[in-house]
C-alpha distance (Angstrom), angle and dihedral (degrees) to the residues before:
residue distance angle dihedral
M1 . . .
E2 3.81 . .
P3 3.84 114.1 .
V4 3.80 113.6 -114.0
I5 3.81 91.9 -145.7
K6 3.79 113.3 64.4
I7 3.80 116.6 -146.2
N8 3.80 115.5 -150.0
P9 3.82 121.0 -132.4
G10 3.79 111.5 -91.6
A11 3.80 93.2 23.7
T12 3.81 116.2 157.7
K13 3.78 127.0 -142.0
W14 3.79 90.2 -98.6
D15 3.80 91.2 50.7
I16 3.80 89.7 54.3
R17 3.80 93.9 45.4
Q18 3.79 91.1 51.0
K19 3.81 92.7 48.8
V20 3.80 92.4 50.8
W21 3.80 94.5 45.2
D22 3.81 91.9 47.4
Y23 3.80 92.5 47.7
I24 3.81 93.1 50.5
E25 3.81 92.0 48.3
D26 3.82 94.8 43.4
N27 3.81 91.0 51.5
N28 3.81 96.7 40.2
L29 3.80 92.9 -123.2
A30 3.80 97.8 147.5
N31 3.78 139.3 77.4
F32 3.81 126.7 -147.9
P33 3.01 129.4 -19.1
R34 3.79 98.2 62.1
P35 2.93 143.6 -145.1
V36 3.79 95.5 41.4
H37 3.80 95.0 -152.3
N38 3.81 112.5 124.3
R39 3.81 90.3 12.2
I40 3.78 140.7 93.0
P41 3.83 93.7 -103.5
N42 3.78 116.6 -112.7
F43 3.78 90.5 -141.4
K44 3.79 125.8 -165.6
G45 3.79 109.4 -97.9
A46 3.81 93.6 31.0
F47 3.79 93.9 130.9
T48 3.81 91.2 51.6
A49 3.79 90.2 50.9
C50 3.81 91.1 47.6
T51 3.80 93.1 55.4
K52 3.80 88.8 63.3
V53 3.80 90.4 69.1
S54 3.81 90.3 76.1
E55 3.83 88.8 57.5
L56 3.81 92.2 63.7
Q57 3.78 116.3 100.1
V58 3.79 90.3 -139.2
F59 3.81 88.5 58.6
T60 3.79 91.8 51.7
Q61 3.81 90.0 52.6
A62 3.80 95.7 42.8
T63 3.79 123.8 103.9
E64 3.80 101.4 179.2
V65 3.81 120.8 35.3
K66 3.79 127.0 -174.6
V67 3.83 114.8 -153.1
D68 3.80 124.6 -178.7
P69 3.85 117.3 -117.6
D70 3.82 95.1 -118.1
K71 3.81 116.2 133.1
P72 3.87 95.8 -121.0
L73 3.83 89.4 57.2
E74 3.80 94.1 59.0
G75 3.81 90.9 102.3
A76 3.82 90.6 54.4
R77 3.80 91.2 52.0
L78 3.80 89.1 49.8
A79 3.83 91.0 50.5
V80 3.81 90.3 53.5
L81 3.81 92.3 50.9
Q82 3.81 93.5 44.8
A83 3.81 89.1 52.6
Q84 3.85 87.5 52.7
K85 3.78 92.8 -121.1
T86 3.80 125.4 143.0
L87 3.81 110.1 -90.8
L88 3.79 119.8 -154.2
V89 3.81 118.8 -171.8
P90 3.83 124.6 -174.9
T91 3.77 114.6 -119.5
P92 3.85 109.9 -106.2
R93 3.81 108.5 -83.3
L94 3.82 87.8 -12.2
R95 3.81 89.2 -87.5
T96 3.81 97.9 146.8
G97 3.80 105.0 21.0
L98 3.77 144.4 -44.9
F99 3.79 103.3 -69.6
N100 3.78 145.3 -29.8
K101 3.78 129.7 -126.2
I102 3.79 109.7 -130.2
T103 3.81 111.5 -135.4
P104 3.83 112.3 -172.4
P105 3.81 119.6 -158.0
Q106 3.77 115.0 -87.3
D107 3.82 111.6 -84.6
A108 3.80 89.0 6.8
S109 3.80 117.2 -166.9
K110 3.79 122.3 -125.1
E111 3.80 89.6 -100.7
Q112 3.81 91.4 51.5
L113 3.80 90.0 50.3
R114 3.80 89.3 50.2
I115 3.80 90.0 53.7
C116 3.81 90.2 47.4
S117 3.80 89.6 54.1
S118 3.81 91.7 54.7
S119 3.79 128.1 78.1
Q120 3.80 87.7 -97.1
G121 3.80 88.5 61.4
V122 3.79 91.2 55.0
R123 3.80 88.0 58.5
D124 3.79 100.6 38.5
F125 3.81 105.9 32.2
S126 3.78 106.4 33.7
V127 3.79 141.7 101.2
P128 3.84 119.7 -153.5
V129 3.81 117.4 -114.0
D130 3.80 113.6 -149.0
L131 3.79 129.4 -150.0
D132 3.79 93.1 -103.3
A133 3.81 93.9 52.5
T134 3.80 119.5 115.3
V135 3.78 104.2 -115.3
K136 3.81 131.1 159.3
V137 3.80 112.1 -168.7
D138 3.81 112.7 -159.9
L139 3.81 98.7 -176.7
V140 3.81 134.5 21.2
V141 3.83 122.5 -158.1
V142 3.80 117.3 -167.1
G143 3.79 137.0 175.3
S144 3.80 122.3 -123.4
V145 3.77 141.3 -168.1
A146 3.80 92.0 -151.2
V147 3.80 135.8 -0.6
S148 3.79 135.4 178.1
E149 3.79 129.0 -137.2
K150 3.82 86.1 -113.7
G151 3.80 89.1 64.7
L152 3.81 98.4 -104.2
R153 3.79 110.8 145.4
I154 3.82 137.0 -161.5
G155 3.80 120.5 -166.2
K156 3.80 128.5 -167.3
G157 3.80 92.2 -75.2
E158 3.80 105.0 -97.5
G159 3.81 97.3 95.8
F160 3.80 98.5 -133.0
A161 3.82 96.8 134.1
D162 3.82 90.4 48.8
M163 3.81 92.1 48.3
E164 3.80 93.0 45.5
F165 3.79 91.9 54.0
G166 3.81 91.2 45.4
M167 3.81 90.9 50.4
M168 3.81 91.7 48.3
A169 3.80 88.9 50.1
S170 3.82 90.0 51.4
M171 3.81 91.3 53.3
G172 3.81 92.1 45.3
A173 3.80 95.4 -112.6
V174 3.83 93.9 122.8
N175 3.82 136.8 19.7
E176 3.80 139.0 -171.6
S177 3.82 91.8 -73.8
T178 3.83 96.6 52.6
V179 3.80 108.4 119.9
V180 3.81 117.4 -121.9
V181 3.82 121.6 -160.6
T182 3.79 127.9 -170.5
I183 3.81 126.6 -165.0
V184 3.82 119.1 -150.4
H185 3.79 144.8 146.5
D186 3.81 115.6 -88.2
C187 3.81 90.5 -110.0
Q188 3.82 90.1 59.6
V189 3.81 91.0 66.1
V190 3.81 102.1 94.4
D191 3.81 140.2 151.3
I192 3.82 106.1 -88.4
P193 3.82 116.1 -166.4
E194 3.78 110.0 -117.5
E195 3.80 93.0 -139.6
I196 3.82 93.5 68.6
I197 3.81 93.7 56.6
E198 3.81 112.7 98.4
S199 3.80 134.0 -158.1
H200 3.81 93.5 -99.7
D201 3.82 94.8 50.1
L202 3.80 115.9 111.0
T203 3.81 115.8 -127.2
V204 3.81 127.1 -159.0
D205 3.79 136.7 -131.7
Y206 3.81 99.7 -160.4
I207 3.81 133.6 30.8
L208 3.80 118.0 -160.1
T209 3.81 120.0 -164.5
P210 3.81 130.8 167.3
T211 3.83 88.5 -94.1
R212 3.82 107.2 24.5
V213 3.79 147.3 46.1
I214 3.81 108.7 -154.0
K215 3.80 122.2 -167.3
T216 3.79 104.4 -157.9
D217 3.84 102.6 -167.4
C218 3.80 84.3 -150.9
Q219 3.81 114.7 -157.5
F220 3.81 95.3 -165.6
P221 3.83 116.4 98.3
K222 3.78 121.4 -120.6
P223 3.82 119.3 -121.1
Q224 3.80 111.2 -88.8
G225 3.77 97.6 -162.3
I226 3.78 143.5 -13.9
F227 3.79 117.2 -53.1
W228 3.79 96.0 -141.9
I229 3.79 93.4 -174.0
K230 3.83 86.8 65.4
L231 3.82 90.7 59.1
D232 3.79 133.5 68.4
N233 3.79 137.7 -160.9
E234 3.79 92.4 -93.0
K235 3.81 90.5 58.9
L236 3.79 91.2 49.2
E237 3.79 90.9 52.1
K238 3.80 90.0 53.8
I239 3.81 93.8 48.3
P240 3.83 111.0 40.8
I241 3.81 94.1 -175.6
L242 3.81 88.4 63.9
K243 3.81 88.4 60.0
K244 3.80 90.0 52.7
L245 3.81 92.5 49.0
R246 3.79 91.2 47.3
A247 3.81 90.9 52.9
L248 3.81 90.6 50.5
E249 3.80 92.8 49.6
E250 3.79 91.5 45.5
Q251 3.81 89.0 54.4
A252 3.80 88.2 51.0
G253 3.82 89.5 56.2
K254 3.80 98.1 -108.1
D255 3.79 124.2 145.3
V256 3.80 106.1 -101.6
T257 3.81 98.8 168.7
L258 3.80 110.8 153.4
G259 3.78 126.2 -138.5
E260 3.78 128.2 -126.5
A261 3.78 122.2 -85.7
P262 3.82 109.4 -93.9
T263 3.78 114.3 -101.0
A264 3.79 100.0 174.3
A265 3.79 140.4 38.3
E266 3.78 119.6 -90.4
P267 3.83 114.3 -81.0
G268 3.77 116.3 -72.6
Q269 3.78 97.2 12.1
T270 3.74 133.6 104.3
G271 3.78 88.6 -135.7
P272 3.80 134.2 -100.5
P273 3.81 121.0 -72.5
K274 3.79 114.6 -73.1
R275 3.77 92.9 -105.0
Q276 3.80 89.4 65.8
T277 3.79 97.6 44.8
R278 3.79 92.1 45.3
R279 3.79 96.0 46.6
R280 3.75 110.6 127.1
P281 3.81 139.1 170.8
R282 3.77 117.9 -75.3
Q283 3.76 108.2 -81.2
N284 3.77 96.3 -124.4
M285 3.80 91.0 60.5
Q286 3.80 99.4 46.3
Q287 3.79 117.9 114.3
D288 3.78 119.9 -124.7
E289 3.80 125.5 -144.3
M290 3.80 93.0 -88.9
G291 3.79 92.6 53.6
D292 3.81 96.3 -110.7
S293 3.79 116.4 128.1
K294 3.79 119.5 -120.7
Q295 3.78 88.0 -125.2
E296 3.81 88.5 65.0
K297 3.80 90.2 48.6
I298 3.81 89.8 50.4
V299 3.80 92.1 52.8
E300 3.81 90.7 47.1
S301 3.82 92.9 49.6
E302 3.80 90.7 49.8
K303 3.80 90.6 52.1
K304 3.80 90.5 51.7
A305 3.80 91.1 48.6
R306 3.80 91.6 53.1
Q307 3.81 92.2 47.5
R308 3.82 93.7 55.7
P309 3.85 117.2 94.5
A310 3.78 114.7 -92.6
R311 3.81 92.1 -115.1
A312 3.81 91.8 53.3
R313 3.78 91.1 49.2
K314 3.78 91.2 50.0
E315 3.78 94.2 48.8
S316 3.79 94.0 47.3
G317 3.81 94.9 43.3
G318 3.78 120.0 132.4
G319 3.76 122.8 -113.3
Y320 3.82 104.3 88.3
E321 3.75 119.8 136.8
R322 3.76 110.0 -121.2
G323 3.79 110.3 -104.1
K324 3.81 94.0 14.4
G325 3.76 134.3 83.8
K326 3.76 92.4 -142.3
R327 3.80 118.9 115.5
E328 3.79 113.7 -117.4
N329 3.80 118.9 -138.3
T330 3.77 111.9 -110.5
N331 3.79 94.1 -158.0
E332 3.78 109.6 72.5
K333 3.75 141.9 166.2
G334 3.77 113.6 -75.5
P335 3.79 121.7 -115.9
E336 3.77 88.3 -100.9
E337 3.81 125.0 44.9
G338 3.80 118.7 -60.8
G339 3.77 133.4 51.7
S340 3.78 125.7 -87.3
E341 3.77 125.0 -109.7
V342 3.78 99.6 -158.6
T343 3.77 130.5 15.5
S344 3.77 131.8 176.9
Q345 3.79 113.6 -117.0
R346 3.78 119.3 -131.0
K347 3.77 142.3 116.8
L348 3.79 104.6 -84.5
P349 3.79 127.6 -155.8
L350 3.80 117.8 -104.8
S351 3.80 90.0 -101.3
V352 3.77 128.1 36.7
T353 3.80 133.8 177.4
T354 3.79 114.4 -136.1
V355 3.80 127.8 -147.3
Y356 3.81 120.6 -159.4
L357 3.81 116.1 -139.0
G358 3.79 113.1 -166.0
G359 3.78 137.3 174.7
I360 3.81 94.8 51.5
P361 3.82 106.6 170.4
A362 3.79 121.1 -121.2
G363 3.77 112.7 -97.1
L364 3.80 95.5 27.1
R365 3.80 111.9 139.3
V366 3.77 119.8 -134.2
S367 3.81 88.5 -126.6
E368 3.81 89.3 60.3
L369 3.79 90.7 52.9
K370 3.79 91.2 48.3
A371 3.80 90.2 51.2
A372 3.80 90.4 51.9
L373 3.81 91.3 49.3
R374 3.79 91.3 50.4
E375 3.80 91.3 48.2
R376 3.79 90.2 55.1
E377 3.80 92.8 42.5
A378 3.80 90.0 -118.9
A379 3.79 99.7 119.9
P380 3.84 110.3 153.0
L381 3.78 130.8 -140.8
R382 3.78 86.9 -117.7
L383 3.80 134.0 8.7
T384 3.81 119.2 -152.9
W385 3.80 107.5 -161.3
Q386 3.81 120.6 -154.0
G387 3.79 100.6 166.4
A388 3.79 94.1 159.0
Q389 3.82 88.1 60.5
H390 3.84 90.4 42.4
R391 3.78 93.0 -118.4
A392 3.79 145.6 95.3
F393 3.79 136.4 -166.1
L394 3.79 122.7 -136.1
D395 3.80 120.8 -158.4
Y396 3.81 119.0 -152.3
S397 3.78 129.9 -173.6
D398 3.80 96.9 -114.0
P399 3.84 142.5 -11.3
Q400 3.81 91.7 -87.6
A401 3.80 93.0 56.5
A402 3.81 89.4 47.1
E403 3.82 91.3 50.7
L404 3.80 90.9 52.0
A405 3.79 89.9 49.2
L406 3.81 92.5 49.2
E407 3.78 89.6 52.1
A408 3.80 91.7 48.7
L409 3.82 92.5 48.1
Q410 3.80 96.3 55.8
D411 3.81 110.9 127.0
L412 3.80 92.5 7.6
S413 3.79 106.9 170.5
L414 3.81 125.6 -178.1
N415 3.80 126.6 -178.0
G416 3.79 89.2 -7.6
H417 3.82 94.3 -54.6
S418 3.79 123.8 113.8
L419 3.79 113.1 -131.6
Q420 3.79 124.4 -145.2
A421 3.81 118.7 -133.8
E422 3.79 122.2 -171.8
L423 3.76 140.1 135.8
A424 3.79 111.8 -72.9
K425 3.81 115.6 -105.2
S426 3.79 90.1 -108.5
Q427 3.83 88.8 63.5
R428 3.79 95.2 52.4
G429 3.76 134.0 71.4
G430 3.77 118.2 26.5
K431 3.79 96.2 -12.9
R432 3.78 112.0 114.2
S433 3.78 122.0 -125.6
G434 3.76 110.4 -99.1
Q435 3.81 93.0 21.0
S436 3.75 111.7 143.4
N437 3.77 113.2 -84.3
R438 3.77 99.3 -177.8
R439 3.77 111.6 153.6
P440 3.81 126.4 -133.6
R441 3.74 114.2 -101.1
Q442 3.78 123.5 -112.0
S443 3.77 117.6 -132.7
T444 3.80 96.9 -138.9
P445 3.78 117.1 30.4
P446 3.82 114.9 -145.0
K447 3.76 116.8 -115.3
S448 3.77 117.9 -99.0
D449 3.77 136.2 173.3
T450 3.77 93.5 -161.3
A451 3.77 119.6 111.9
P452 3.82 124.2 -129.7
A453 3.80 119.4 -88.7
D454 3.79 108.2 -61.7
T455 3.77 96.3 -138.6
E456 3.77 97.3 61.8
S457 3.75 123.3 107.1
D458 3.80 118.1 -119.0
T459 3.80 98.9 -26.6
N460 3.79 91.7 -173.9
E461 3.75 94.2 63.6
K462 3.78 111.7 140.1
I463 3.80 116.4 -121.8
E464 3.77 113.6 -131.1
E465 3.78 112.8 -115.1
């Protein structure tokens, strides 16, 4: 079958990713979350493609199956649970470990299994699996941005699927004969030049699309460990479990020499968009020079704020216009029509990127939403609560922070209702990323007994006049 997306000679991985993402967006081939850029696309027909995994003989024979946490693979995770096989799911961005074993309730209903197959299930129905655990993975299911009929695969550019397989190989959970399946839209099957595939890149044995099952007979070997020279200290700081694995391999006498942090784009390319090259860890988890996390500093600053007398807190409260002594209203109009009911008070940067959160169920308390945001490490600089309209607006420092939050908020469900997270309308269309998104002030702020967002640093910091 002829690929619908033509790849030009000399194309780099980023060229191919961009072509696929653009094609999917231009032809409206994806479901939420949108846009698909910098993501594993949640393509239309994903569930149909996922059901084909149960038709594979290797699936029938498998006992333990590892499936990536991407949204389009939700149907594959459900198929594993319905077949009463052991489901292993990597922790998002490998923040807290390698993967979790999903353990549904006994005699779980179909709806409970569906929840277990979602990102909520990874949080609520899972048990962590450590590096020293005895695990034998029979089948691996990964997402892709592009894949060729020869089994060559391109992910979204962060290397998590490659690292996960290498880590599983290091702990003896997989080997060179372990079958790898990817699930994509038909348009994502393209001709990938062999010369851009590297030794650490994961290849696949089967490609499932809404219309096809492709056996690749791939001749390229799969990575049988971590290629430490491809990593740097910054990567290790982002993924603590890599540090643990490196220490174990160093004790075993293996070469664990790290490479240098990348300073240029990959050969032959003009480089990925700025939002990829500037992506960084969430601010509240970065380490400062003394080794204390900013999260600890945030908690400490909040304690100090609460301990100060009420009068002192009031006098030092944020919300002054720079250069004026006039108090600025902290409750403002939302980025869409309608005024806000609750906003977090703090000194905001000149530009913010706003995320719309819709579908908030009636009766939900703002504190419950804040707790959910903290749990997913998606706490905003400011939260504008519009519970009566079943929505909220979340302000982040820049487009990169907003993208990370959108990724973390996929499949967010509260009180049995699924919430919708997407960039606010003011961030879409012709508006440039980083363009000021200050909101007009409201003359009379509505009353509210809700406190500012709990994850902010000292929200009562005085702005210099």
